[in-house]
C-alpha positions in Angstrom: -18.0 51.5 -42.3 -16.8 50.7 -45.7 -16.0 53.3 -48.3 -19.0 52.2 -50.4 -21.3 52.7 -47.5 -19.8 56.1 -46.7 -20.2 57.1 -50.4 -23.8 55.9 -50.4 -24.6 57.8 -47.1 -23.0 61.0 -48.5 -24.7 60.8 -51.8 -28.2 60.1 -50.4 -28.2 62.4 -47.3 -25.7 65.1 -48.1 -26.2 65.5 -51.9 -29.8 64.5 -52.0 -29.4 61.9 -54.7 -32.1 59.3 -55.3 -31.5 55.6 -54.9 -31.9 55.2 -58.6 -29.3 57.9 -59.3 -26.8 56.3 -56.9 -27.4 52.9 -58.5 -26.8 54.2 -62.0 -23.5 55.8 -60.8 -22.3 52.7 -59.1 -23.6 50.4 -61.8 -25.5 48.2 -59.2 -29.2 47.6 -58.6 -31.4 50.0 -56.6 -32.0 47.2 -54.1 -28.2 46.9 -53.5 -28.0 50.6 -52.9 -30.9 50.4 -50.4 -29.1 47.5 -48.6 -25.9 49.5 -48.4 -27.8 52.5 -47.0 -29.6 50.3 -44.5 -26.4 48.7 -43.4 -24.6 52.0 -43.0 -27.6 53.4 -41.0 -27.5 50.4 -38.7 -23.8 50.9 -38.1 -24.3 54.6 -37.4 -27.3 54.0 -35.2 -25.4 52.0 -32.6 -24.1 55.1 -30.9 -25.3 58.5 -29.9 -22.9 60.2 -32.3 -24.2 58.2 -35.2 -27.8 59.2 -34.5 -26.8 62.9 -34.3 -24.8 62.5 -37.6 -27.7 60.9 -39.4 -30.2 63.6 -38.2 -27.6 66.3 -39.1 -27.1 64.9 -42.6 -30.9 64.8 -43.2 -31.3 68.4 -42.0 -28.3 69.7 -44.0 -29.5 67.8 -47.1 -32.9 69.4 -46.8 -31.3 72.9 -46.3 -29.3 72.6 -49.5 -32.3 71.3 -51.5 -34.8 73.9 -50.3 -36.8 71.4 -48.2 -37.3 73.5 -45.1 -40.6 74.9 -46.3 -41.9 71.4 -46.4 -40.5 70.5 -43.0 -42.1 73.6 -41.3 -45.4 71.9 -41.8 -44.6 68.2 -42.1 -41.2 67.5 -40.6 -39.9 66.4 -37.2 -39.5 68.7 -34.3 -35.7 68.9 -34.9 -36.1 70.4 -38.3 -38.9 72.7 -37.0 -36.6 73.9 -34.2 -33.8 74.6 -36.6 -36.1 76.7 -38.8 -37.3 78.6 -35.7 -33.7 79.2 -34.5 -32.7 80.6 -37.9 -35.7 82.8 -38.1 -35.0 84.1 -34.5 -31.3 84.7 -35.4 -32.4 86.7 -38.5 -34.8 88.7 -36.4 -32.2 89.4 -33.8 -29.7 90.5 -36.4 -32.3 92.9 -37.9 -33.1 94.2 -34.4 -29.4 94.8 -33.5 -28.8 96.6 -36.8 -31.8 98.8 -36.1 -30.5 99.6 -32.6 -27.0 100.3 -34.0 -28.5 102.8 -36.5 -30.6 104.3 -33.7 -27.5 104.7 -31.5 -25.6 106.4 -34.4 -28.5 108.9 -34.9 -28.6 109.6 -31.2 -24.8 110.2 -31.0 -25.1 112.5 -34.1 -27.9 114.5 -32.4 -25.8 114.8 -29.2 -22.8 115.9 -31.2 -24.9 118.6 -33.0 -26.4 119.7 -29.7 -22.9 120.1 -28.1 -21.8 122.1 -31.1 -24.9 124.4 -30.7 -24.1 124.9 -27.0 -20.5 125.7 -27.7 -21.4 128.5 -30.1 
């Protein structure tokens, strides 16, 4: 893949730039940018790694631009699953923190009970 194609892919998917914005930056037409993007996607789509990379770039681009709320209702199953995993991870972290605090309280009560018995 050429450097121009790499730059176009990064700008479009990673940074969320529009075709018009990329065209203005490169001083070319929107159609030329679209062609570069299509050519780069064709090159990436030849192998499994390329397909994973394209999907990852789209997902990461949406994450950084706040698009997950849209994808929860309108996106692909991949984006939906990532949202669900992140929600599950957050719930698990909250649960583990709650259990840790519960254990601390329990240990404190045991320590106080042992002090009372020792008196």
